[in-house]
Each structure stands twice: as structure tokens, then as C-alpha cells.
N, C-alpha and C positions, 0 to 999 in steps of 0.2 A: 391798755389796749389802744386808747385814743392816741397816746403819744406815739405808739408804734405805727399806727395808720398814718398819722400826720407826718412822721419821718419818711414813710414810704412815698407819700404824695409829693414831698418837696425834695426827693432825692435828686442830686445833681447828676447830669449825664456823665458817664465814664469817659475817660480819654479815648477809649476804643470807639465809642459811638461818635464822638466828635471827629476823630480821624476818618471813620467810615463815611460820614457825611461830606467831609472834605474830599475824599477820594471819589465819591460818586459825583460831586459837583465838578471836579476836574475832568472826569470821564464824560460828563454831559457836554462839556465845552470842547474837549480835545480828543475824546476817545472813540470817535465814530468811524475811523478809517482802519483798513486792514493793511495797507501798504506800509512797508517798513521805512520808507524814505520821506514820509511826510513829517512836518515839524511837530504835529500833535503827538506822535509816538515818543519823541524825546521828552516832552513835557510829562506825559502820563507815566512813563517809566521812571523818570527822576522822582516824581511824586510818590510812586509806589515804593521805590527804594527807601525814601525818607520815612514813609508811613510804616514800613516793616521795621525799620530801626527804632522808631519811636514806640511802636507797639511792643517790641521785645523789651525795651528799656523801661517803659512807663505803664504798659497795659497789664491787665490781670492775667493770671495763668489760664491758658486756653482750656475749654471744656472739650476734651478730645474723644470721649468714648463713642458717641453717636456719629461723629464726623470722621472717624477713622477711615471708612471706605472712600469718602470723598478725598481726604488727604492722601490716601494710598494711590488713588488713580492719578491725582495731580503729580505726585512724586514720580510715579512710573512714567508719565508723559515727559517730565523734565529729564529723567534719566535716559529715556529714548533719544531725546534731542542731543544730550551731552555725549552719549556714546558715539553718535554719528560724527563727532568732531575729533575723536581719537585718531591720530595718525597711524596708518597701517603699513607694514612692510610692503615693498613693491611687489613681491611675489603674491602675497595674499590679496592685495588690491587688484592686481591684474586678473585674478581668478574670479572676481565678482562679475556678475552678468551685466552686460550693457556698457562695459568700459573699453571695448575694442577700438572705437574711433579715437579715444584719447591715447591709447597705447600706440596706435599708428602715428598720431601726431607727434609724439615724443620721438619715435624712431626717425621720422622724416626730418625733424629738426636737429637730429643728432644729439639730443639731450638725454642724460641718464634718467631712468624712472625714479622719481623722488618718493618719499613717504607721503602718503595722502590719506585724508580721512574718508570714511565711507560716503559722506555727503559730497556729491559731485560739485555742488555750489556751496562751499563752506560758509560764505557770507549769509546765505539764506538760512542755513541751520543755526548760525549764531543769532540771527534775528528771531527765529522761532523760539529758541531757548530764552532770549531776553523778553519776549512777549509774555512769558509765564510769570513775570514779576507782578503783573497786575492781578491775575487770579489768586496768586499766592498771598498778596496783601489783603485781598478781599476775604479769603478764607480765614486768615489769621485774625482779622478784626471781628468777623462774625462769630468765630469761636470764643472770643474774649467778651462778648456782650453779656450783660446780665439778662436774666430771664425776662424781666419786665421790659427791657430795651428791645428784645426780639419782637415783642408784640407790635412795635412801631414799624417794622420793616415793610409790611405790605403797603402802608400809607406812604412811606418814603419812596418805594419803587413806583407806586402809582403817580406820585408827584413828578418823578423824573420822566416817566412816560408821557404825562400830560404836558410837560415842558417841551419835549420833542415834538408832540402833536402841534403845539402852538407854533413852534419854529417851522414845521412843515406847512401849516396853513398860511403863515406869512409868505413863504415861498410861493405857494399856490396863488396868492393874491397879487404877487409881483412886488410886495413890500420887503421881502426878505433879502438879505445880502449874503454873499458867499463867505464861507468860513475859511480863513487862510490857514487854519491848522489841519484841515482835512482836504482831501482831493475830491470835493464834491463837484458835480457837473452843473454848469449854468443852465437855469431853466428847469431843472429836475426837482421834483418834490421829494426830498430825502431827509428833511428835518436836520437833526444833529448828526446824521450819518452821511457817508460818502456814497452810499448805494441805496436806491429806493426800496429794493427788496429787504434790506436790513431794517429800514424804518417800518415797512409793512409787517415784518415779524414782530418788531417791538410793540407796535400797536395791537397786534393779535394777542401778545402776552398781556397787554393791558386789559383786553376783553376777558381774560381769565382772572386777573388780579382784582378787578373792580368788584365783582360779586362776592368774592371771598372777603374783601375789605368791608363790604357792607353787611354781610351775614356771618360774622364770626360767632363761634360757640359762646353761649352764655350772654349774648347781647341782643337787645332789641334793635333792629336796624334803624328805626327813626328816620332822621334826615339823610342818613347815608344811602338808603335804598334809592330814592329819586336821583341823588347825585351820581350814584354808580350807574344807574340806567342811562342818564344823560351822557356820562363819559363813554360808556360802551357804544352808544349811538354816534358820538363824536369820533371815536376811534374807527368805527366801521366806515363812516363816510370819508374819513381821511385816507383809509386804505384804498378806497375807490379813486381818490385824487392822486395817489402816488404813481399810478400806472403800473403797479406790480401785479403781474398775472399770478405769480406764486402767492402773493398776498391775499388774493381772492380765496384760494383754497385754505390758507392758514386762518383767515378771518372766519370763514364758514365753520371750520372745525372748532375754533375757539368759542363761537357763538352757541354751539351745541354743548360743548363740555362745560363751559362756565356755569350755566344754571344747574347742570347735573351735579356739580360738586357741592352745591349748597341747597339741594332740593329739600332735604329734611328741615333745614333752618327756615326755608321759605314756607314750607308746610306748617311749621309751628307758628310762624308769624301770622299766618292767615287762618289759624285754627278757629278763631272766634267768628269768622265770616262764613257765609253760606258756601257750599261746595262748588258752586258754579263760578265763584270769584277767581280762583286760580286759573281754570281754563280760559276765562274771559281775559285775564291779564296777559296770559301767554299769547292768545290770539291777537290782542291789541298790540303787543310789542312786535309780533311778526308782521302785522299789518303796517305798523309805523316804519319798520325796516324796509319792507317792500315798497311803500310809497316814496320813501326818501331815495331809495336806489333808482326807482323809475324816474323820479324828478331829476336826479343827477344825470341819468342817461338822456333825458329829454333836453336838458340844458347843456349837453355836451361837456359835462364835468366829470363823468365817470371814465377817467383815462384808462384805468385798469381793464374795464370791460371793452373799451374801444380797441385796446391792444390785443385782447383775446380774439376779437372778431377779425382783426386785420392781420393776425400772425400767419406766416407761411412756414410751416414746419420744415420744408425743404430748404428754406433760406436762413433758418435760424442757426446761428453759428454754434450754439451749444449742441444741437443734435448733429450737425455736420462734423463736429470735431470728435464726437464720441468714438468712432472707429480708430482714430489716431490715438486717443487716450488709452483705449483698451490695448492697442498695439504697444504703447509705451509701458504699460503695466507688465505685459508679457516679456518685454525686453529686460526690464530691471528686476523682476521678481526672481527669487524670494528675498534678496537683500534690500531692495528698494533703491531709489535714486538719491535719497536724501531730502530732508525737509527744506522747504523754501525755495526749491530750484525749478519749479514748474515752468515759469516764464521762459528762461533761456533754453531749457531742455525741449519745450514744445516747439520753439523756433528751429531746433536741430532736427526734429522729426516732422515738422509741418510740411504737408504736400503743397505743390503749387496751386492746387485748386482751392486752397483755404487762405491764400495770401490776400491780405486786406491792408488798408492804410492804418487801421487800428490793430492793437495786439491783443492776444488772448492770454490774460494774466493768470487765470485759474481754470481748472477743469469744470467749474460751475457744478460740481457734484463732489462735495467734500469727502463723502465715503470713498469714492474712487481715488481721489487725490491722496488721501491718507494711505491707501493701499499702494499707490504708485510711489509715494515718498518713503514709506517705512517698511514695505514688504510684509513678510510673515509676522514680524514682531508687532507691527501696527494692527494687523488683522486680529492677533491674539488679544491685544489691548482693547480693541473695539468690542470683541466678543465678551470680555470681562466686564467692560463698562455697560454694555447693553444688558448683559445678564444681571448685573446688580440693579440696574434701573427696573427691569421687569420684576425681579424678586421683591424689591422694596415697594414697587407700585402696587403689587398684589396685596401686600400687608397694609399699605396706606389706605387702599380703597375698601378693604374688608373691615377694618376696625373703625369704631365710632370715635369721634373727637380728634380726627386727624385731617381736618380740612386743609391745613397748610401742607401736609404731606401729599394730599391729592393735587393741590395747586402745583407743588414742585414737580410731581409726576407729569402733569399735563403740560407744564412749561417746557420740560425737557423733551416731551413728545413733539411739540411744535418745532423745537430747534432741530430735532432729528429729521422731521419732514422737510423743513426748510433747507437742510443741508443736502437734500437730493437735488436741489435746483441751484444752489448757490453756496457761499462760504461765510455764513453769518458768524460762526463761532470764532473767526479770526480777528474780530474787532474787539478792542479792550472793553468797551461798554458791554458788549454781549458776553464776553468772558466772565465778567463780574456778575452779570445777571444769571448766567448758567451756574456759577458757584452758589449764588443765593438760592436758586431753585433746587440744586442738589442738597444744600443744607436743610431746606424745608422737607425734602423727601426723606433724608436721613433721620431727622428728628421725628417725622411722622410715622416712619416705619419701625423705629426702635421701640421695643417693649419696655415700658417703665421709663422712657426718656422724658426729660423735663421739657414739655412743650411750652411755647410762649404763653405767658400769663394772659388770660383774657380780661383781666381787670384794668390793664393799662392799654387803652386803645383810643386812637384818635376818632 
């Protein structure tokens, strides 16, 4: 028995765990942008390709049973992107909705109608398909991890989020430098991301991960509890500094859901104390948060709140562009305009009243943009994905011993909320985080699935 326990303690990390750490490190440095023309995309996609090859050649056989829904949704997404690149006969292509202006252009130029793919901007669809290399690599590596290695994933993700927080705080203090691998904006607190909304979402996810990391089943929280509380406060204050208005909503939701996920573990940890201790701790934490927020506002450091107070809904480009986006959806539905083509197509439909010196690169509502790009096929895929999330979430929240399942459910919920205001799921770092959250949800919801071992935990 002692030999067996000793061998488990000194077990070397698998090749898959090493590759996963390398992939996450690469994404932390170069995976924070969504644009396909930034140099960071080349780096992360090359690394993802090499990681996939190494994992297939050297890694263990993937444990597929519980993760099949996640793999199926990812495969369907890739198939949807690839189908849009298949050249169609001229007659069929001309019958697709919204192609009239291109048909007329060919007639005026005297050129014959060529075979064309469904995607009006094929380069955008190619970029969309290539972007799936990163989540594919992440899913493959996660599926190959040993049970004891899965237990380290919350700590690893929390470390990555903390690193992004530190980068954001350096930017906030004026000490941070621009990342040449992503298209970040000078003077904006965006951490390792190109967009402050994406950093705010990442920090909100950290507010969920921290309490789960501290209060895992079968563990006394010990030193992890105060560390987790400190990290949550740090994440919340950094959200205020980002200037993200959506981040305020996401952070507030995370601060409510985070303790709710581990309420039973907290109650067990405080069982030997008087009953008034738990309400006193809750009141104290709330008071600390309120005091820190008020102090930030008084010091003019709460940029997010300042932007909320200063916003003019009538001048906000996102709300002004919505009628045009809805019109574009009607023009190209049910076939869709093709993935990755929003920017040039919006310029085609953009009214003079919306013309600015800057360009509108996305719909800033990924739900609508997916419908615009993929039509009825994308709607069906979204319904299947949301349906699986809802079904798996109910199972994860109903059963005991599925804290990681609840964490995955809550993380995906925040991503879905954030996608109402922006496009966070288009960044490689967030893609991998979504895959990890989906894996946790799949493991937590599967009856009899092997959940991460609680004995190996940082």
C-alpha cells in the first residue's frame, strides 16, 4: 500500500499535461486577439497544430465518453465553416439570398458567373475554420489528462487569470507596454487581451474559479480561503479599472454565483463555529467590496462606473448599428452571409448616418452575428448547444459532488451573457477557456463519470 501511494505521489506529469501548460502559456502571451491578421494568431495556430500532432503521436488515448457532446459540438462548428467554403454552381449560388449586387457586378463587368462558395468573403471563412485549431488542441489535451492531473486545472486557470490581472494592473499604473502580438489599444486596460471587455469577462470567470479552487470537495480550505477571497477582491477592483460596462454586470453575477456554488462546503468549514459567524462573514465581505468600490469612485479610478454614468445610448455605435444588423440578417437569411465577413459586408450596408473615421468590425452581439453569418444552420447549432448546456447544468446543480460541473455551467453562462454585448468567444484564449468549462460541465453532469480526484490539489 505504501509503495502504491508513494508511486502516485511522485508520478511524473504526462506529455499531455506538459503540452497543455505550453499551449496555455502561448495563449496567455499571444492569444488575446480576435482579428485574423494579427501576428499572435499565426503563433497560436502553429503551436496548436504542433500540439495536436504531438498529442496524437505521444499522448494517451483520449477519454471520450463524457466529452462526446463537447467534441460533437466542436466538430459540427468546424463542419459548418468548411461547408461554407465548398464552391457552388453559378445557378445555385445566384439563388442564395443577398447575392443580387454581386450578380449585377459580374454582369456590368461582362464576366461570366464563376463557381463560388456560400461564404461571400471566403478569406473570412478560412480564418474562422483555422481558428478552431486552438480549441481542438485544448479539447484533445484535456481528454488525454489523467484523473489526478485534472484536479490541477482550476489552479492552472486561476494562475493564468491572475497573470492577466497583473498585466492589466501594470497598464493601469502606466508601467505596462503594448503587446506587439495583439492589436491592443494604447492607454486601455485590457491585460493580455486586445479588448477590455474580454479582460473583464476573464476576471469575472476568475471570481467563479477562486471559490471552487478554495473549497473543493473533501478538502479543508486552510490557507486557500483567504487567498481566494483576496483574489476575488483583486479581480473585482480590476474590473472597475478596465472601463468595461459589460464587465460590471458580469462581475456582479459572478460575485453572486461564486459563493453559491460552494455554499455547502463553506457551511461545513464553519460548522464548529456559532451560527452568526457565516452571516457576519458575508456582511463583512459585502462591506469590504462596497468600501473598495466607493474608494475607487472617490479616487476617480472606477473607469467602468464613470463610463456607465457618461454613456449616451443615442450615440453608442452598438445600439445605432442594430437596425442595420437586423436588416442584414433579413437580407441573407436563411443561408447566411458566411463566417468572418461582417466587416466588409457591414460597409456595404452601412448608411451614411453611421459613417465614422473608425470601422465597425463586429456586430458586438455574437448571437446576432452568428445568425447573420450562418443562417438557419447556425440557429440550429446554437439551439443544440444551449440545450445541452441547460440539460447538463440541471444535472450538475442537482447532484452532490459536482462542484466543477457547476463551475463549468456558470462559466459558460457568463460567456453567453458577455456575447450579448461583444464577441469574447472569438479570441483563442477564451476559446480554450470555454472548452475547459464545457469539459468540467460534461464531467460533472455525467452519471458515473470519473470526476477529478480530490486528493491531488494545489
